[in-house]
Each structure stands twice: as C-alpha cells, then as structure tokens.
TITI-678032 format. One line per field, with one value per residue: residue number from 1; x, y, z of N, C-alpha, C, O, CB in turn. Coordinates in pm, whole numbers, always signed. Atoms other than C-alpha are relative to their C-alpha. Glycine has a CB too. Example, Ala and Ser with C-alpha at 12.3 -4.5 7.8 and 13.67 -1.06 7.14 Angstrom:
REM residues 2
seq	[1 2] .
nX	[+89 -82] .
nY	[-119 -119] .
nZ	[+0 -6] .
caX	[+1230 +1367] .
caY	[-450 -106] .
caZ	[+780 +714] .
cX	[+90 -77] .
cY	[+120 +109] .
cZ	[+0 +73] .
oX	[+194 -26] .
oY	[+118 +220] .
oZ	[+66 +90] .
cbX	[-99 +41] .
cbY	[+3 +46] .
cbZ	[+125 -142] .
This chain:
REM residues 116
seq	[1 2 3 4 5 6 7 8 9 10 11 12 13 14 15 16 17 18 19 20 21 22 23 24 25 26 27 28 29 30 31 32 33 34 35 36 37 38 39 40 41 42 43 44 45 46 47 48 49 50 51 52 53 54 55 56 57 58 59 60 61 62 63 64 65 66 67 68 69 70 71 72 73 74 75 76 77 78 79 80 81 82 83 84 85 86 87 88 89 90 91 92 93 94 95 96 97 98 99 100 101 102 103 104 105 106 107 108 109 110 111 112 113 114 115 116] .
nX	[+111 -53 -38 +126 +52 -79 +37 +141 +9 -58 +92 +117 -37 -23 +121 +102 -41 +20 +143 +55 -46 +75 +142 +12 +125 -5 +26 -129 +16 -113 +20 +124 -30 -97 +63 +89 -86 -65 +99 +18 -122 -1 +94 -68 -109 +50 +77 -80 -72 -145 -59 +0 -99 +37 +114 -53 -68 +93 +124 -25 -107 +20 +136 +27 -58 +51 +126 -30 +117 -24 +15 +142 +71 -44 +56 +145 +39 -42 +109 +105 -42 -6 +136 +21 +72 +44 -121 -41 +88 -27 -133 +0 +92 -46 -116 +45 +82 -79 -105 +59 +26 -131 -53 +80 -37 -136 +12 +58 -104 -98 +58 +5 -138 -31 +78 -49] .
nY	[+9 +26 +141 +73 -27 +76 +141 +11 -13 +120 +112 -20 +23 +144 +75 -34 +62 +144 +28 -33 +100 +124 -22 -7 -62 -147 -57 -18 +74 -24 -125 +17 +80 -73 -114 +49 +54 -114 -66 +85 -11 -133 +7 +74 -81 -120 +35 +66 -105 +1 -130 -98 +33 +128 -26 -66 +102 +101 -55 -100 +41 +127 +18 -110 +33 +131 -30 -106 -67 -43 +117 +32 -91 +27 +126 -15 -78 +76 +93 -79 -33 +124 +54 +100 -81 +82 +25 -127 -26 +102 -27 -124 +13 +111 -43 -89 +72 +104 -69 -44 +121 +53 -84 +27 +133 -11 -72 +95 +98 -65 -14 +133 +33 -79 +47 +132] .
nZ	[+92 +133 +10 +14 +133 +99 -7 +38 +146 +61 -24 +86 +139 +23 -26 +101 +125 -12 +0 +131 +96 -23 +29 +145 +42 +16 -132 -70 -124 -90 -74 -76 -120 -81 -66 -106 -106 -64 -86 -119 -81 -60 -111 -107 -53 -68 -119 -104 -73 +18 -31 +109 +104 +61 +88 +120 +80 +51 +55 +105 +92 +70 +54 +92 +130 +40 +68 +96 +55 +138 +88 -6 +89 +137 +47 +7 +117 +119 +29 +65 +136 +78 +10 -104 -98 -113 -79 -61 -115 -102 -56 -79 -114 -83 -77 -108 -98 -68 -75 -128 -78 -40 -108 -120 -50 -55 -126 -96 -30 -87 -135 -58 -40 -121 -114 -46] .
caX	[-3847 -3634 -3498 -3852 -3955 -3672 -3762 -4138 -4095 -3870 -4111 -4405 -4225 -4117 -4443 -4671 -4471 -4482 -4857 -4936 -4725 -4904 -5251 -5204 -5519 -5595 -5703 -5409 -5426 -5079 -5146 -5497 -5372 -5079 -5291 -5547 -5278 -5098 -5417 -5464 -5101 -5132 -5439 -5238 -4935 -5141 -5338 -5051 -4906 -4559 -4320 -4295 -3979 -4095 -4422 -4231 -4021 -4308 -4621 -4504 -4189 -4240 -4618 -4630 -4402 -4542 -4890 -4917 -5188 -5023 -4999 -5354 -5480 -5272 -5390 -5752 -5769 -5573 -5854 -6107 -5905 -5871 -6250 -6230 -6491 -6629 -6277 -6201 -6505 -6436 -6071 -6131 -6436 -6302 -5973 -6148 -6403 -6171 -5898 -6125 -6234 -5871 -5766 -6051 -5964 -5596 -5687 -5907 -5624 -5382 -5617 -5661 -5282 -5251 -5522 -5336] .
caY	[+12159 +12156 +11808 +11678 +11843 +11681 +11334 +11392 +11505 +11213 +10965 +11118 +11108 +10744 +10617 +10805 +10677 +10318 +10329 +10496 +10246 +9953 +10109 +10192 +10405 +10766 +10822 +10968 +10699 +10767 +11129 +11036 +10770 +10981 +11288 +11087 +10896 +11225 +11380 +11083 +11101 +11476 +11412 +11160 +11386 +11688 +11496 +11330 +11659 +11632 +11912 +12227 +12124 +11768 +11899 +12129 +11833 +11585 +11793 +12097 +11946 +11579 +11568 +11912 +11787 +11432 +11559 +11798 +12046 +12165 +11815 +11746 +12055 +11983 +11624 +11715 +11979 +11759 +11507 +11779 +11884 +11522 +11472 +11252 +11460 +11178 +11084 +11452 +11495 +11167 +11262 +11617 +11549 +11216 +11373 +11647 +11419 +11129 +11372 +11519 +11172 +11055 +11350 +11283 +10912 +10992 +11236 +10976 +10725 +10970 +11040 +10666 +10618 +10896 +10740 +10407] .
caZ	[-1025 -1341 -1272 -1224 -1549 -1742 -1618 -1658 -2019 -2104 -1947 -2134 -2466 -2434 -2288 -2531 -2824 -2699 -2635 -2968 -3163 -3000 -3043 -3411 -3430 -3523 -3163 -2961 -2693 -2552 -2456 -2340 -2095 -1976 -1903 -1704 -1514 -1446 -1309 -1075 -961 -903 -689 -488 -448 -351 -89 +100 +220 +70 +162 -49 -232 -287 -430 -665 -781 -819 -877 -1069 -1219 -1302 -1341 -1504 -1780 -1782 -1866 -2156 -2243 -2563 -2714 -2600 -2785 -3095 -3119 -3047 -3317 -3560 -3527 -3616 -3921 -4031 -4029 -3718 -3538 -3323 -3211 -3146 -2922 -2741 -2689 -2565 -2348 -2227 -2120 -1924 -1758 -1683 -1575 -1308 -1199 -1196 -981 -738 -714 -664 -390 -220 -246 -88 +200 +250 +262 +521 +737 +765] .
cX	[+49 +37 -126 -59 +73 -45 -147 -18 +56 -91 -122 +33 +11 -129 -107 +34 -25 -149 -59 +42 -77 -146 -25 -131 +20 -22 +132 -3 +113 -18 -123 +28 +94 -64 -94 +81 +70 -93 -21 +123 +11 -97 +61 +107 -52 -76 +82 +92 +152 +53 +2 +95 -32 -119 +46 +66 -100 -122 +23 +100 -35 -137 -40 +54 -51 -134 +27 -127 +22 -15 -146 -80 +35 -66 -153 -44 +49 -107 -116 +37 +3 -135 -24 -76 -47 +118 +46 -85 +27 +132 -3 -91 +43 +119 -41 -75 +81 +117 -49 -27 +130 +61 -73 +36 +141 +0 -59 +102 +105 -51 -12 +138 +36 -72 +50 +90] .
cY	[-34 -145 -86 +17 -77 -146 -22 +7 -121 -121 +11 -35 -149 -80 +28 -66 -150 -36 +24 -101 -131 +16 +4 +58 +150 +69 +11 -62 +26 +124 -10 -73 +76 +116 -43 -58 +112 +75 -79 +9 +137 +7 -71 +85 +120 -34 -62 +97 -13 +140 +89 -34 -131 +19 +70 -100 -94 +60 +95 -49 -124 -9 +114 -28 -134 +15 +117 +56 +35 -117 -43 +87 -27 -126 +9 +75 -63 -101 +72 +28 -123 -69 -119 +66 -79 -32 +127 +31 -99 +28 +121 -13 -112 +37 +90 -77 -103 +59 +46 -121 -61 +79 -30 -137 -1 +68 -89 -105 +56 +16 -135 -42 +72 -57 -134 +12] .
cZ	[-140 -22 -18 -138 -109 -1 -39 -151 -72 +15 -90 -144 -30 +14 -105 -133 +2 -6 -138 -105 +16 -40 -150 -50 -20 +133 +77 +141 +100 +85 +89 +132 +93 +74 +112 +116 +75 +91 +128 +91 +67 +118 +119 +66 +79 +129 +112 +73 -10 +26 -124 -112 -70 -94 -127 -93 -66 -70 -115 -104 -79 -64 -94 -139 -52 -72 -94 -61 -147 -97 -6 -98 -146 -55 -14 -125 -130 -38 -69 -145 -89 -13 +92 +114 +122 +91 +70 +123 +113 +71 +93 +122 +94 +86 +115 +108 +78 +78 +136 +89 +49 +114 +130 +59 +59 +135 +109 +41 +92 +142 +69 +51 +130 +122 +55 +119] .
oX	[-16 +13 -129 -112 +12 -71 -179 -93 -2 -109 -167 -44 -46 -159 -172 -55 -75 -187 -137 -37 -112 -206 -119 -179 +123 +15 +204 -6 +89 -6 -123 -12 +73 -37 -100 +50 +83 -52 -29 +108 +58 -68 +42 +110 +3 -95 +32 +179 +222 -20 -18 +58 -14 -125 -3 +50 -92 -154 -22 +78 -64 -148 -120 -8 -56 -157 +124 -199 -71 -75 -196 -162 -52 -119 -210 -136 -8 -131 -176 -45 -19 -140 -101 -32 -40 +107 +91 -32 +34 +141 +45 -48 +35 +127 +7 -44 +77 +161 +21 +2 +139 +116 -11 +50 +165 +72 -12 +111 +151 +21 +4 +150 +95 -19 +11 +139] .
oY	[-113 -200 -175 -78 -127 -202 -122 -72 -168 -199 -87 -105 -199 -166 -65 -114 -207 -131 -59 -135 -195 -78 -59 +17 +206 +185 -89 +8 +29 +117 +42 -27 +78 +137 +22 -33 +106 +121 -22 +19 +146 +69 -28 +97 +154 +53 -77 +56 -10 +237 +42 -28 -143 -43 +39 -93 -119 +22 +70 -32 -116 -30 +94 +9 -155 -45 +191 -13 +25 -102 -82 +37 -30 -126 -44 +32 -39 -126 +19 +10 -112 -188 -209 +62 -29 -23 +121 +67 -60 +14 +115 +17 -97 -2 +73 -65 -106 +2 +31 -118 -104 +20 -44 -150 -66 +27 -88 -142 -14 -6 -144 -98 +12 -53 -174 -89] .
oZ	[-210 -129 -103 -196 -203 -108 -104 -209 -170 -78 -149 -209 -127 -68 -152 -203 -96 -75 -187 -193 -83 -93 -199 -156 +17 +149 +86 +242 +220 +207 +201 +239 +214 +192 +216 +232 +197 +198 +236 +213 +180 +220 +233 +188 +184 +214 +223 +150 +91 +14 -236 -229 -192 -200 -236 -215 -186 -183 -227 -224 -198 -185 -185 -239 -174 -177 -74 -134 -227 -203 -112 -174 -232 -166 -109 -194 -236 -156 -163 -235 -210 -45 +59 +230 +234 +213 +185 +228 +229 +193 +206 +234 +216 +202 +227 +227 +201 +177 +236 +209 +164 +207 +235 +181 +161 +226 +223 +158 +183 +239 +191 +160 +220 +232 +165 +169] .
cbX	[-79 +119 +80 -100 +8 +151 +24 -82 +75 +137 -44 -49 +131 +106 -53 -10 +147 +62 -72 +44 +150 +9 -48 +17 -113 -106 -103 +33 -9 +128 -14 -104 +63 +114 -77 -97 +105 +55 -134 -24 +123 -35 -127 +62 +91 -90 -110 +82 -40 +39 +144 +33 +139 -34 -105 +100 +97 -46 -77 +50 +126 +20 -100 +59 +153 -16 -115 +92 -32 +139 +88 -54 +32 +154 +37 -51 +54 +135 -50 -23 +138 +98 -29 +136 -119 -65 +112 -10 -147 +3 +101 -44 -142 +36 +101 -90 -118 +52 +53 -132 -78 +94 -13 -150 -10 +90 -85 -124 +65 +39 -139 -54 +100 -38 -144 +75] .
cbY	[+130 +87 -47 +45 +147 +9 -54 +108 +124 -31 -5 +144 +70 -53 +31 +153 +28 -52 +88 +140 -26 -42 +130 -135 -26 +47 -86 +151 -147 +12 +118 -77 -136 +51 +84 -106 -98 +94 +17 -147 -25 +107 -72 -129 +48 +78 -94 -112 -2 -49 -18 +134 -7 -105 +85 +111 -79 -87 +71 +129 -24 -117 -10 +128 -4 -93 +34 -51 +126 +62 -116 +18 +146 -13 -115 +72 +140 -72 -68 +132 +65 -94 -40 -62 +66 -130 -54 +115 -8 -142 +23 +119 -26 -119 +72 +110 -68 -102 +118 +80 -103 +1 +150 +5 -103 +75 +125 -67 -49 +135 +68 -101 +37 +148 -15 -71] .
cbZ	[+0 -25 +126 +105 -29 +32 +141 +66 -45 +62 +147 +10 -33 +97 +139 -17 -28 +131 +104 -42 +17 +147 +65 -56 +103 -102 +79 +11 -30 -80 -97 -83 -39 -88 -101 -57 -59 -104 -74 -42 -86 -104 -43 -55 -113 -93 -37 -60 +144 -143 +55 +53 +59 +109 +73 +38 +87 +114 +108 +63 +77 +96 +113 +53 +11 +123 +102 -109 +80 -12 +49 +144 +36 -5 +95 +122 +11 +25 +129 +75 +2 +62 -142 +50 -65 -50 -89 -103 -42 -63 -112 -87 -49 -86 -90 -56 -69 -101 -79 -25 -84 -119 -36 -32 -113 -97 -17 -59 -127 -56 -8 -103 -111 -21 -41 -111] .
C-alpha cells in the first residue's frame, strides 16, 4: 500500500501542477480533474474483483494518494475567502456530484470488462 501511495502522490502532484499551469485560472482545475478521474478509476478497480493485495496497492495506496480530500477542502475554502463564491460552490458541488457519477461510470466499465 505504501508503494502505491508514493506513486499516487507523485502523480497527483505533477499532474495537478501541469493542469493548473495550463489552465491559469483561479478555479483549481488540476485537483478537480484528478479527484473525478480518481473516483472513476476507483469504481473500475473495485468492480473488477482485483485480489486483496492488488486492491490495497491500487485502490487504497495509489488512488488514495492520487485523489486528495485535504487539498480539495483547502482549495474550496480558499475560493470562499478570496471572494470567489461562485467558483467555490461550483468546485465543491461539482467535485461531489461528478465524483459520484465518475465512480458509477467506472464501476459500469469494470463490470463491462468482466463480462467480455
């Protein structure tokens, strides 16, 4: 699990930075995209019945560190403090809603893969 966490955290850091630099907006697009993609990947991993150790490596380790609740909360409330209330609401609600949808779609994709 620790190895997965190391690689997940490194991937998140590099990818979020690259996305945010390209976006150039006050909206934390990097964390937003990563958390939704991570939810979809977790749905996929949890639905394809990977073994216990593989799930710990991929689900808990890699995806647990790849997605980040603490950064999500920090960025969301930073938008509120910076008088970006509309962006804050869009970011927080959008992450929750699209995260659930992403997980569901990932789970459906995993079940489709298994059925092949």
